[in-house]
DRENFIVEX-46013 format. One record per atom (N, C-alpha, C, O, CB): residue in one letter; atom name; z, y, x. Coordinates in Angstrom, 3 decimals. Glycine has a CB too. Layout:
N
+------+------+----------+----------+----------+
: rest : atom :        Z :        Y :        X :
+------+------+----------+----------+----------+
:    a :   CA :        Z :        Y :        X :
...
+------+------+----------+----------+----------+
//
This chain:
100
+------+------+----------+----------+----------+
: rest : atom :        Z :        Y :        X :
+------+------+----------+----------+----------+
:    m :    N :   95.725 :  100.090 :   94.789 :
:    m :   CA :   95.575 :  101.174 :   95.104 :
:    m :    C :   94.943 :  102.036 :   94.075 :
:    m :    O :   93.938 :  101.753 :   93.423 :
:    m :   CB :   95.023 :  101.117 :   96.163 :
:    d :    N :   95.663 :  103.143 :   94.004 :
:    d :   CA :   95.136 :  104.069 :   92.650 :
:    d :    C :   93.990 :  104.977 :   92.736 :
:    d :    O :   93.254 :  105.388 :   91.838 :
:    d :   CB :   96.220 :  105.035 :   92.173 :
:    y :    N :   93.983 :  105.256 :   94.255 :
:    y :   CA :   93.040 :  106.409 :   94.560 :
:    y :    C :   91.923 :  105.992 :   95.466 :
:    y :    O :   90.864 :  106.615 :   95.536 :
:    y :   CB :   93.791 :  107.588 :   95.224 :
:    l :    N :   92.224 :  104.820 :   96.216 :
:    l :   CA :   90.919 :  104.276 :   97.158 :
:    l :    C :   90.431 :  103.188 :   96.691 :
:    l :    O :   91.068 :  102.182 :   96.379 :
:    l :   CB :   91.186 :  103.933 :   98.618 :
:    d :    N :   89.105 :  103.385 :   96.619 :
:    d :   CA :   88.158 :  102.358 :   95.882 :
:    d :    C :   87.513 :  102.186 :   96.968 :
:    d :    O :   86.873 :  103.117 :   97.457 :
:    d :   CB :   87.245 :  102.744 :   94.585 :
:    f :    N :   87.572 :  100.763 :   97.638 :
:    f :   CA :   86.434 :  100.670 :   98.774 :
:    f :    C :   85.033 :   99.977 :   98.558 :
:    f :    O :   84.824 :   98.983 :   97.862 :
:    f :   CB :   87.015 :   99.923 :   99.921 :
:    d :    N :   84.205 :  100.627 :   99.223 :
:    d :   CA :   82.786 :  100.101 :   99.157 :
:    d :    C :   82.342 :   99.087 :  100.317 :
:    d :    O :   82.936 :   99.461 :  101.329 :
:    d :   CB :   81.825 :  101.327 :   99.195 :
:    t :    N :   81.792 :   98.304 :  100.520 :
:    t :   CA :   81.521 :   97.324 :  101.644 :
:    t :    C :   80.224 :   97.171 :  101.870 :
:    t :    O :   79.459 :   97.116 :  100.908 :
:    t :   CB :   82.040 :   96.037 :  101.444 :
:    s :    N :   79.697 :   97.064 :  103.324 :
:    s :   CA :   78.626 :   96.621 :  103.458 :
:    s :    C :   78.795 :   95.750 :  104.989 :
:    s :    O :   79.697 :   96.033 :  105.778 :
:    s :   CB :   77.598 :   97.809 :  103.293 :
:    e :    N :   77.874 :   94.763 :  105.230 :
:    e :   CA :   78.041 :   94.120 :  106.429 :
:    e :    C :   76.689 :   93.703 :  107.059 :
:    e :    O :   75.724 :   93.388 :  106.365 :
:    e :   CB :   78.921 :   92.974 :  106.221 :
:    d :    N :   76.674 :   93.717 :  108.259 :
:    d :   CA :   75.642 :   93.573 :  109.190 :
:    d :    C :   75.422 :   92.111 :  109.632 :
:    d :    O :   76.287 :   91.240 :  109.545 :
:    d :   CB :   75.931 :   94.428 :  110.340 :
:    e :    N :   74.096 :   91.919 :  110.146 :
:    e :   CA :   73.904 :   90.494 :  110.685 :
:    e :    C :   74.883 :   89.548 :  110.928 :
:    e :    O :   74.731 :   88.382 :  110.561 :
:    e :   CB :   73.360 :   90.530 :  111.778 :
:    h :    N :   75.962 :   89.963 :  111.561 :
:    h :   CA :   76.853 :   89.366 :  112.120 :
:    h :    C :   78.044 :   89.205 :  111.587 :
:    h :    O :   78.998 :   88.772 :  112.233 :
:    h :   CB :   76.953 :   89.778 :  113.056 :
:    g :    N :   78.092 :   89.494 :  110.523 :
:    g :   CA :   79.205 :   89.452 :  109.418 :
:    g :    C :   80.516 :   90.634 :  109.700 :
:    g :    O :   81.686 :   90.486 :  109.348 :
:    g :   CB :   79.883 :   87.763 :  109.435 :
:    c :    N :   79.925 :   91.826 :  110.439 :
:    c :   CA :   80.931 :   92.657 :  110.900 :
:    c :    C :   80.534 :   93.568 :  109.384 :
:    c :    O :   79.486 :   93.490 :  108.744 :
:    c :   CB :   80.739 :   93.418 :  112.707 :
:    a :    N :   81.461 :   94.223 :  109.158 :
:    a :   CA :   81.560 :   95.493 :  107.894 :
:    a :    C :   81.886 :   96.466 :  108.117 :
:    a :    O :   82.671 :   96.615 :  109.054 :
:    a :   CB :   82.322 :   95.434 :  106.871 :
:    s :    N :   81.443 :   97.572 :  107.370 :
:    s :   CA :   81.896 :   98.668 :  107.243 :
:    s :    C :   82.658 :   98.776 :  106.091 :
:    s :    O :   82.161 :   98.051 :  105.229 :
:    s :   CB :   81.013 :   99.480 :  107.336 :
:    l :    N :   83.992 :   99.563 :  105.547 :
:    l :   CA :   84.494 :   99.586 :  104.647 :
:    l :    C :   85.169 :  101.151 :  104.281 :
:    l :    O :   86.114 :  101.629 :  104.909 :
:    l :   CB :   85.230 :   98.505 :  104.782 :
:    e :    N :   84.601 :  101.702 :  103.344 :
:    e :   CA :   84.764 :  103.114 :  102.988 :
:    e :    C :   84.970 :  103.233 :  101.689 :
:    e :    O :   84.252 :  102.614 :  100.904 :
:    e :   CB :   83.701 :  103.932 :  103.331 :
:    a :    N :   86.109 :  104.149 :  101.200 :
:    a :   CA :   86.630 :  104.969 :  100.479 :
:    a :    C :   86.637 :  106.357 :  100.374 :
:    a :    O :   86.757 :  106.964 :  101.439 :
:    a :   CB :   87.456 :  104.712 :  100.544 :
:    m :    N :   86.534 :  107.033 :   99.313 :
:    m :   CA :   86.768 :  108.163 :   99.279 :
:    m :    C :   87.598 :  108.609 :   98.088 :
:    m :    O :   87.545 :  107.913 :   97.074 :
:    m :   CB :   85.678 :  108.710 :   99.418 :
:    a :    N :   88.436 :  109.808 :   98.106 :
:    a :   CA :   89.353 :  110.128 :   97.087 :
:    a :    C :   89.225 :  111.802 :   97.014 :
:    a :    O :   89.419 :  112.461 :   98.036 :
:    a :   CB :   90.922 :  109.519 :   97.467 :
:    s :    N :   88.948 :  112.328 :   95.975 :
:    s :   CA :   89.089 :  113.776 :   95.730 :
:    s :    C :   89.685 :  114.221 :   94.716 :
:    s :    O :   89.271 :  114.115 :   93.562 :
:    s :   CB :   88.055 :  114.356 :   95.673 :
:    v :    N :   91.202 :  115.015 :   95.235 :
:    v :   CA :   91.982 :  115.066 :   94.170 :
:    v :    C :   92.749 :  116.324 :   94.434 :
:    v :    O :   92.820 :  116.609 :   95.630 :
:    v :   CB :   92.799 :  113.819 :   93.970 :
:    p :    N :   93.512 :  117.380 :   93.363 :
:    p :   CA :   93.882 :  118.213 :   93.288 :
:    p :    C :   95.279 :  118.260 :   94.219 :
:    p :    O :   95.916 :  117.211 :   94.126 :
:    p :   CB :   93.790 :  118.399 :   92.075 :
:    p :    N :   95.851 :  119.218 :   95.053 :
:    p :   CA :   96.772 :  119.286 :   95.896 :
:    p :    C :   98.248 :  118.542 :   95.353 :
:    p :    O :   98.869 :  117.851 :   96.160 :
:    p :   CB :   96.841 :  120.745 :   96.211 :
:    a :    N :   98.640 :  118.676 :   94.295 :
:    a :   CA :   99.479 :  117.926 :   93.818 :
:    a :    C :   99.527 :  116.228 :   94.360 :
:    a :    O :  100.542 :  115.652 :   94.751 :
:    a :   CB :   99.221 :  118.140 :   92.445 :
:    q :    N :   98.111 :  115.621 :   94.255 :
:    q :   CA :   98.182 :  114.130 :   94.401 :
:    q :    C :   97.775 :  114.034 :   95.890 :
:    q :    O :   97.482 :  112.900 :   96.269 :
:    q :   CB :   97.156 :  113.237 :   93.320 :
:    v :    N :   97.698 :  115.177 :   96.929 :
:    v :   CA :   97.383 :  114.584 :   98.194 :
:    v :    C :   98.335 :  113.758 :   98.657 :
:    v :    O :   97.859 :  112.745 :   99.168 :
:    v :   CB :   97.138 :  115.479 :   99.143 :
:    p :    N :   99.590 :  113.826 :   98.664 :
:    p :   CA :  100.726 :  112.795 :   99.131 :
:    p :    C :  100.219 :  111.526 :   98.643 :
:    p :    O :   99.682 :  110.800 :   99.480 :
:    p :   CB :  102.284 :  113.080 :   98.514 :
:    a :    N :  100.285 :  111.162 :   97.544 :
:    a :   CA :   99.614 :  109.913 :   97.135 :
:    a :    C :   98.722 :  109.228 :   97.673 :
:    a :    O :   98.857 :  108.011 :   97.805 :
:    a :   CB :   99.161 :  109.996 :   96.231 :
:    v :    N :   97.616 :  109.903 :   98.093 :
:    v :   CA :   96.610 :  109.592 :   98.985 :
:    v :    C :   96.677 :  109.228 :  100.260 :
:    v :    O :   96.222 :  108.243 :  100.841 :
:    v :   CB :   95.960 :  110.395 :   99.027 :
:    q :    N :   97.411 :  110.301 :  100.695 :
:    q :   CA :   97.600 :  109.933 :  102.031 :
:    q :    C :   98.738 :  108.773 :  102.435 :
:    q :    O :   98.960 :  108.374 :  103.578 :
:    q :   CB :   97.909 :  111.193 :  102.688 :
:    a :    N :   99.387 :  108.343 :  101.241 :
:    a :   CA :  100.748 :  107.540 :  101.428 :
:    a :    C :   99.602 :  105.892 :  101.010 :
:    a :    O :   99.957 :  104.768 :  101.363 :
:    a :   CB :  102.516 :  108.180 :   99.918 :
:    e :    N :   98.298 :  106.163 :  100.241 :
:    e :   CA :   97.835 :  104.984 :  100.044 :
:    e :    C :   96.687 :  105.017 :  101.475 :
:    e :    O :   96.298 :  103.849 :  101.475 :
:    e :   CB :   97.212 :  104.815 :   98.360 :
:    i :    N :   96.143 :  105.548 :  102.365 :
:    i :   CA :   95.435 :  105.474 :  103.632 :
:    i :    C :   96.543 :  105.226 :  104.695 :
:    i :    O :   96.112 :  104.679 :  105.710 :
:    i :   CB :   94.570 :  106.822 :  103.927 :
:    q :    N :   97.699 :  105.468 :  104.692 :
:    q :   CA :   98.930 :  105.170 :  105.383 :
:    q :    C :   99.067 :  103.509 :  105.559 :
:    q :    O :   99.029 :  102.836 :  106.589 :
:    q :   CB :  100.193 :  105.826 :  104.513 :
:    q :    N :   99.241 :  103.109 :  104.169 :
:    q :   CA :   99.367 :  101.738 :  103.857 :
:    q :    C :   98.278 :  101.147 :  104.371 :
:    q :    O :   98.478 :  100.184 :  105.110 :
:    q :   CB :   99.509 :  101.439 :  102.489 :
:    v :    N :   97.106 :  101.507 :  104.150 :
:    v :   CA :   95.958 :  100.641 :  104.751 :
:    v :    C :   95.950 :  100.222 :  106.116 :
:    v :    O :   95.672 :   99.121 :  106.590 :
:    v :   CB :   94.768 :  101.286 :  104.632 :
:    l :    N :   96.406 :  101.597 :  106.831 :
:    l :   CA :   96.454 :  101.676 :  108.384 :
:    l :    C :   97.786 :  101.073 :  109.063 :
:    l :    O :   98.008 :  100.900 :  110.261 :
:    l :   CB :   96.338 :  103.234 :  108.821 :
:    d :    N :   98.557 :  100.818 :  108.020 :
:    d :   CA :   99.623 :  100.459 :  108.626 :
:    d :    C :   99.660 :   98.665 :  108.599 :
:    d :    O :  100.292 :   97.959 :  109.385 :
:    d :   CB :  100.848 :  101.254 :  107.879 :
:    w :    N :   98.978 :   98.301 :  107.701 :
:    w :   CA :   98.805 :   96.880 :  107.050 :
:    w :    C :   97.893 :   96.699 :  108.134 :
:    w :    O :   98.274 :   95.646 :  108.646 :
:    w :   CB :   98.235 :   96.626 :  105.357 :
:    a :    N :   96.862 :   97.133 :  108.813 :
:    a :   CA :   95.874 :   96.802 :  109.998 :
:    a :    C :   96.575 :   96.893 :  111.372 :
:    a :    O :   96.245 :   96.133 :  112.282 :
:    a :   CB :   94.606 :   97.839 :  110.012 :
:    h :    N :   97.547 :   97.825 :  111.521 :
:    h :   CA :   98.216 :   97.604 :  113.162 :
:    h :    C :   99.009 :   96.602 :  112.803 :
:    h :    O :   99.497 :   96.057 :  113.793 :
:    h :   CB :   99.173 :   98.918 :  114.000 :
:    a :    N :   99.361 :   96.100 :  111.717 :
:    a :   CA :  100.397 :   95.013 :  111.707 :
:    a :    C :   99.758 :   93.623 :  111.772 :
:    a :    O :  100.310 :   92.723 :  112.406 :
:    a :   CB :  101.281 :   95.112 :  110.424 :
:    a :    N :   98.672 :   93.448 :  111.164 :
:    a :   CA :   97.751 :   92.274 :  111.172 :
:    a :    C :   97.091 :   92.000 :  111.993 :
:    a :    O :   96.804 :   90.812 :  112.139 :
:    a :   CB :   97.026 :   92.193 :  110.427 :
:    f :    N :   96.498 :   93.128 :  112.997 :
:    f :   CA :   95.657 :   92.852 :  113.747 :
:    f :    C :   96.202 :   94.040 :  115.125 :
:    f :    O :   95.560 :   94.997 :  115.560 :
:    f :   CB :   94.145 :   92.966 :  112.934 :
:    p :    N :   97.381 :   93.622 :  115.496 :
:    p :   CA :   97.976 :   94.552 :  116.637 :
:    p :    C :   97.150 :   94.727 :  117.865 :
:    p :    O :   96.488 :   93.808 :  118.347 :
:    p :   CB :   99.311 :   94.011 :  117.130 :
:    g :    N :   97.196 :   95.718 :  118.270 :
:    g :   CA :   96.938 :   96.143 :  119.262 :
:    g :    C :   95.421 :   95.955 :  119.661 :
:    g :    O :   94.981 :   96.149 :  120.795 :
:    g :   CB :   97.819 :   95.669 :  120.015 :
:    l :    N :   94.661 :   95.536 :  118.533 :
:    l :   CA :   93.221 :   95.517 :  118.561 :
:    l :    C :   92.399 :   96.326 :  118.084 :
:    l :    O :   91.285 :   95.888 :  117.798 :
:    l :   CB :   92.840 :   94.655 :  118.147 :
:    q :    N :   92.736 :   97.900 :  117.834 :
:    q :   CA :   91.924 :   98.948 :  117.162 :
:    q :    C :   91.247 :   99.383 :  118.120 :
:    q :    O :   91.933 :   99.824 :  119.041 :
:    q :   CB :   92.584 :  100.026 :  116.469 :
:    a :    N :   90.061 :   99.433 :  118.267 :
:    a :   CA :   88.970 :  100.054 :  119.247 :
:    a :    C :   87.408 :   99.605 :  118.749 :
:    a :    O :   87.088 :   98.674 :  118.011 :
:    a :   CB :   89.270 :   99.441 :  120.922 :
:    p :    N :   86.835 :  100.285 :  119.207 :
:    p :   CA :   85.300 :  100.213 :  118.683 :
:    p :    C :   85.007 :   98.891 :  118.586 :
:    p :    O :   85.585 :   98.198 :  119.423 :
:    p :   CB :   84.188 :  100.889 :  119.607 :
:    l :    N :   84.164 :   98.220 :  117.695 :
:    l :   CA :   83.890 :   97.180 :  117.804 :
:    l :    C :   82.942 :   96.698 :  118.961 :
:    l :    O :   82.903 :   95.523 :  119.326 :
:    l :   CB :   83.576 :   96.973 :  116.743 :
:    e :    N :   82.115 :   97.790 :  119.554 :
:    e :   CA :   81.315 :   97.582 :  120.420 :
:    e :    C :   81.802 :   97.558 :  121.741 :
:    e :    O :   81.063 :   97.204 :  122.658 :
:    e :   CB :   80.449 :   98.338 :  120.268 :
:    e :    N :   83.546 :   98.067 :  122.028 :
:    e :   CA :   83.934 :   97.757 :  123.151 :
:    e :    C :   85.154 :   96.687 :  122.913 :
:    e :    O :   86.227 :   96.834 :  123.497 :
:    e :   CB :   84.238 :   99.012 :  123.896 :
:    g :    N :   84.930 :   95.690 :  122.085 :
:    g :   CA :   85.624 :   94.696 :  122.159 :
:    g :    C :   86.847 :   94.716 :  121.091 :
:    g :    O :   87.520 :   93.690 :  121.004 :
:    g :   CB :   85.974 :   94.606 :  123.494 :
:    g :    N :   87.105 :   95.608 :  120.439 :
:    g :   CA :   88.106 :   95.977 :  119.371 :
:    g :    C :   87.618 :   94.764 :  117.917 :
:    g :    O :   86.571 :   94.119 :  117.877 :
:    g :   CB :   87.871 :   97.994 :  118.947 :
:    e :    N :   88.492 :   94.755 :  117.088 :
:    e :   CA :   88.825 :   93.693 :  116.129 :
:    e :    C :   88.485 :   94.653 :  114.742 :
:    e :    O :   88.131 :   94.158 :  113.672 :
:    e :   CB :   90.595 :   93.029 :  116.310 :
:    w :    N :   88.666 :   96.151 :  114.981 :
:    w :   CA :   88.896 :   96.833 :  114.051 :
:    w :    C :   88.937 :   98.191 :  114.258 :
:    w :    O :   89.593 :   98.387 :  115.280 :
:    w :   CB :   89.822 :   96.436 :  113.577 :
:    d :    N :   88.514 :   99.322 :  113.732 :
:    d :   CA :   88.501 :  100.566 :  114.122 :
:    d :    C :   88.321 :  101.675 :  112.887 :
:    d :    O :   87.411 :  101.434 :  112.094 :
:    d :   CB :   87.445 :  100.623 :  115.133 :
:    f :    N :   89.101 :  102.836 :  112.675 :
:    f :   CA :   88.830 :  103.442 :  111.490 :
:    f :    C :   88.830 :  105.258 :  111.704 :
:    f :    O :   89.276 :  105.840 :  112.693 :
:    f :   CB :   90.006 :  102.838 :  110.416 :
:    q :    N :   88.371 :  105.732 :  110.814 :
:    q :   CA :   88.006 :  107.200 :  111.103 :
:    q :    C :   88.713 :  107.910 :  109.563 :
:    q :    O :   88.390 :  107.351 :  108.514 :
:    q :   CB :   85.979 :  107.442 :  111.344 :
:    v :    N :   89.603 :  109.054 :  109.499 :
:    v :   CA :   89.969 :  109.442 :  108.213 :
:    v :    C :   89.039 :  111.397 :  108.376 :
:    v :    O :   88.926 :  112.319 :  109.183 :
:    v :   CB :   92.181 :  109.268 :  108.023 :
:    q :    N :   88.741 :  111.119 :  107.389 :
:    q :   CA :   88.473 :  112.946 :  107.304 :
:    q :    C :   88.945 :  113.315 :  106.148 :
:    q :    O :   89.255 :  112.583 :  105.208 :
:    q :   CB :   86.853 :  113.579 :  107.321 :
:    q :    N :   89.010 :  114.682 :  106.227 :
:    q :   CA :   89.792 :  115.472 :  105.039 :
:    q :    C :   89.054 :  116.789 :  104.980 :
:    q :    O :   88.768 :  117.457 :  105.974 :
:    q :   CB :   91.521 :  115.746 :  105.336 :
:    q :    N :   88.779 :  117.097 :  103.765 :
:    q :   CA :   87.944 :  118.517 :  103.769 :
:    q :    C :   88.549 :  119.174 :  102.647 :
:    q :    O :   88.995 :  118.302 :  101.901 :
:    q :   CB :   86.213 :  118.423 :  103.557 :
:    s :    N :   88.780 :  120.415 :  102.161 :
:    s :   CA :   89.124 :  121.225 :  101.236 :
:    s :    C :   87.849 :  122.034 :  100.356 :
:    s :    O :   87.165 :  122.912 :  100.882 :
:    s :   CB :   90.028 :  122.112 :  101.949 :
:    e :    N :   87.684 :  121.619 :   99.075 :
:    e :   CA :   86.785 :  122.452 :   98.814 :
:    e :    C :   87.439 :  123.090 :   97.395 :
:    e :    O :   88.581 :  122.813 :   97.030 :
:    e :   CB :   85.329 :  121.737 :   98.782 :
:    v :    N :   86.538 :  123.987 :   96.654 :
:    v :   CA :   87.074 :  124.428 :   95.314 :
:    v :    C :   85.523 :  124.233 :   94.520 :
:    v :    O :   84.349 :  124.438 :   94.828 :
:    v :   CB :   87.860 :  126.243 :   95.320 :
:    v :    N :   86.242 :  123.731 :   93.359 :
:    v :   CA :   85.116 :  122.763 :   92.329 :
:    v :    C :   85.620 :  123.723 :   90.835 :
:    v :    O :   86.788 :  123.730 :   90.444 :
:    v :   CB :   85.624 :  120.412 :   92.206 :
:    a :    N :   84.756 :  124.312 :   90.304 :
:    a :   CA :   84.893 :  124.834 :   89.254 :
:    a :    C :   86.287 :  125.788 :   89.318 :
:    a :    O :   87.069 :  125.779 :   88.367 :
:    a :   CB :   84.821 :  123.756 :   88.275 :
:    g :    N :   86.514 :  126.553 :   90.433 :
:    g :   CA :   87.586 :  127.300 :   90.742 :
:    g :    C :   89.140 :  126.994 :   90.926 :
:    g :    O :   90.126 :  127.730 :   90.962 :
:    g :   CB :   87.489 :  128.055 :   89.949 :
:    h :    N :   88.944 :  125.428 :   91.042 :
:    h :   CA :   90.020 :  124.525 :   91.265 :
:    h :    C :   90.092 :  124.315 :   92.878 :
:    h :    O :   88.950 :  124.500 :   93.297 :
:    h :   CB :   89.771 :  123.123 :   90.426 :
:    t :    N :   90.830 :  124.054 :   93.780 :
:    t :   CA :   91.007 :  123.570 :   95.064 :
:    t :    C :   91.365 :  121.864 :   94.815 :
:    t :    O :   92.137 :  121.237 :   94.089 :
:    t :   CB :   92.262 :  124.511 :   95.853 :
:    r :    N :   90.262 :  121.497 :   95.928 :
:    r :   CA :   90.709 :  119.897 :   95.713 :
:    r :    C :   90.563 :  119.431 :   97.069 :
:    r :    O :   90.093 :  120.180 :   97.926 :
:    r :   CB :   89.719 :  118.905 :   94.601 :
:    q :    N :   90.897 :  118.354 :   97.310 :
:    q :   CA :   91.241 :  117.815 :   98.703 :
:    q :    C :   90.209 :  116.507 :   98.423 :
:    q :    O :   90.269 :  115.820 :   97.404 :
:    q :   CB :   93.145 :  117.435 :   99.060 :
:    t :    N :   89.170 :  116.279 :   99.621 :
:    t :   CA :   88.581 :  115.183 :   99.614 :
:    t :    C :   88.954 :  114.505 :  100.869 :
:    t :    O :   89.039 :  115.130 :  101.926 :
:    t :   CB :   87.239 :  115.357 :   99.402 :
:    f :    N :   89.191 :  113.160 :  100.769 :
:    f :   CA :   89.562 :  112.173 :  101.715 :
:    f :    C :   88.659 :  111.238 :  102.072 :
:    f :    O :   88.436 :  110.495 :  101.116 :
:    f :   CB :   90.571 :  111.544 :  101.339 :
:    t :    N :   87.980 :  110.924 :  103.135 :
:    t :   CA :   87.259 :  109.584 :  103.421 :
:    t :    C :   87.883 :  109.060 :  104.667 :
:    t :    O :   88.200 :  109.664 :  105.691 :
:    t :   CB :   85.626 :  109.734 :  103.617 :
:    l :    N :   88.012 :  107.527 :  104.284 :
:    l :   CA :   88.471 :  106.620 :  105.185 :
:    l :    C :   87.408 :  105.278 :  105.490 :
:    l :    O :   86.914 :  104.612 :  104.580 :
:    l :   CB :   89.849 :  106.191 :  104.610 :
:    s :    N :   87.210 :  105.076 :  106.684 :
:    s :   CA :   86.137 :  104.781 :  107.232 :
:    s :    C :   86.608 :  103.545 :  108.085 :
:    s :    O :   86.961 :  103.667 :  109.258 :
:    s :   CB :   85.521 :  105.965 :  107.935 :
:    l :    N :   86.585 :  102.182 :  107.318 :
:    l :   CA :   87.044 :  101.330 :  108.590 :
:    l :    C :   85.886 :  100.569 :  108.944 :
:    l :    O :   84.963 :  100.691 :  108.138 :
:    l :   CB :   88.319 :  100.306 :  108.343 :
:    t :    N :   85.601 :   99.567 :  110.245 :
:    t :   CA :   84.902 :   98.735 :  110.537 :
:    t :    C :   85.772 :   97.793 :  111.101 :
:    t :    O :   86.770 :   97.984 :  111.796 :
:    t :   CB :   83.921 :   99.150 :  111.204 :
:    g :    N :   85.221 :   96.665 :  110.678 :
:    g :   CA :   85.905 :   95.382 :  111.308 :
:    g :    C :   84.986 :   94.200 :  111.839 :
:    g :    O :   83.760 :   94.294 :  111.785 :
:    g :   CB :   86.827 :   94.743 :  110.219 :
:    t :    N :   85.689 :   92.982 :  112.403 :
:    t :   CA :   84.891 :   91.773 :  112.436 :
:    t :    C :   85.358 :   91.101 :  111.482 :
:    t :    O :   86.431 :   91.309 :  110.915 :
:    t :   CB :   84.869 :   91.015 :  113.612 :
:    p :    N :   84.473 :   90.139 :  111.218 :
:    p :   CA :   84.513 :   89.086 :  110.182 :
:    p :    C :   86.188 :   88.898 :  109.834 :
:    p :    O :   86.704 :   89.219 :  108.763 :
:    p :   CB :   83.732 :   87.586 :  110.806 :
:    q :    N :   86.800 :   88.386 :  110.839 :
:    q :   CA :   88.141 :   88.196 :  110.621 :
:    q :    C :   89.202 :   88.975 :  109.929 :
:    q :    O :   90.088 :   88.615 :  109.153 :
:    q :   CB :   88.504 :   88.074 :  111.596 :
:    f :    N :   88.811 :   90.380 :  110.515 :
:    f :   CA :   89.408 :   91.369 :  109.849 :
:    f :    C :   88.662 :   91.805 :  108.362 :
:    f :    O :   89.342 :   92.393 :  107.521 :
:    f :   CB :   89.462 :   92.503 :  110.857 :
:    c :    N :   87.648 :   91.575 :  108.172 :
:    c :   CA :   87.290 :   91.855 :  106.610 :
:    c :    C :   87.635 :   90.913 :  106.034 :
:    c :    O :   88.115 :   91.228 :  104.944 :
:    c :   CB :   85.951 :   92.089 :  106.173 :
:    e :    N :   87.634 :   89.678 :  106.254 :
:    e :   CA :   88.253 :   88.831 :  105.253 :
:    e :    C :   89.735 :   88.846 :  105.095 :
:    e :    O :   90.327 :   88.266 :  104.185 :
:    e :   CB :   87.890 :   87.533 :  105.506 :
:    a :    N :   90.329 :   89.588 :  106.094 :
:    a :   CA :   91.803 :   89.493 :  105.961 :
:    a :    C :   91.997 :   90.602 :  104.916 :
:    a :    O :   92.633 :   90.432 :  103.875 :
:    a :   CB :   92.679 :   89.722 :  107.413 :
:    f :    N :   91.264 :   92.014 :  105.354 :
:    f :   CA :   91.294 :   92.977 :  104.386 :
:    f :    C :   90.795 :   92.770 :  103.003 :
:    f :    O :   91.396 :   93.535 :  102.249 :
:    f :   CB :   90.689 :   93.943 :  104.862 :
:    r :    N :   89.971 :   92.069 :  102.407 :
:    r :   CA :   89.492 :   91.703 :  101.284 :
:    r :    C :   90.747 :   90.781 :  100.568 :
:    r :    O :   91.138 :   91.051 :   99.433 :
:    r :   CB :   88.091 :   90.973 :  101.558 :
:    g :    N :   91.262 :   89.787 :  101.279 :
:    g :   CA :   92.239 :   89.158 :  100.632 :
:    g :    C :   93.409 :   90.128 :  100.470 :
:    g :    O :   93.969 :   90.141 :   99.374 :
:    g :   CB :   92.587 :   87.927 :  101.332 :
:    r :    N :   93.811 :   90.887 :  101.373 :
:    r :   CA :   94.993 :   92.100 :  101.054 :
:    r :    C :   94.995 :   93.018 :   99.588 :
:    r :    O :   95.881 :   93.258 :   98.768 :
:    r :   CB :   94.798 :   93.302 :  102.295 :
:    f :    N :   93.412 :   93.439 :   99.701 :
:    f :   CA :   93.263 :   94.787 :   99.197 :
:    f :    C :   92.267 :   94.657 :   97.998 :
:    f :    O :   92.500 :   95.276 :   96.960 :
:    f :   CB :   92.738 :   95.811 :  100.353 :
:    l :    N :   91.129 :   93.840 :   98.127 :
:    l :   CA :   90.325 :   93.604 :   97.381 :
:    l :    C :   90.346 :   92.525 :   96.181 :
:    l :    O :   89.467 :   92.446 :   95.323 :
:    l :   CB :   89.553 :   93.480 :   98.115 :
:    t :    N :   91.227 :   91.899 :   96.241 :
:    t :   CA :   91.536 :   90.650 :   95.379 :
:    t :    C :   92.447 :   91.209 :   94.136 :
:    t :    O :   93.421 :   91.953 :   94.244 :
:    t :   CB :   92.406 :   89.406 :   96.325 :
:    g :    N :   91.945 :   90.722 :   93.043 :
:    g :   CA :   93.000 :   91.082 :   91.825 :
:    g :    C :   94.258 :   90.812 :   91.635 :
:    g :    O :   94.827 :   91.205 :   90.617 :
:    g :   CB :   92.687 :   90.656 :   90.806 :
+------+------+----------+----------+----------+
//
């Protein structure tokens, strides 16, 4: 991943929140969107039909936010990808995206 760098936090049950944020100029928006799509495509393929809030029995869930801002006279797009997952999802996610 060139743009998304994930921070993780776990609760007492091993469920985790995985969050990444990227702030880029307009020319790099397609690359960030492609990375987000890569993560979501993997999650849907690895845990098919299991996306739902964890409290409703899901294995994983996500939220994507995008906002535009002007920094020092230049427009930037900021993307935030938030994932939540069970211990099984998080272990698989780490193996796929967080190992060297």
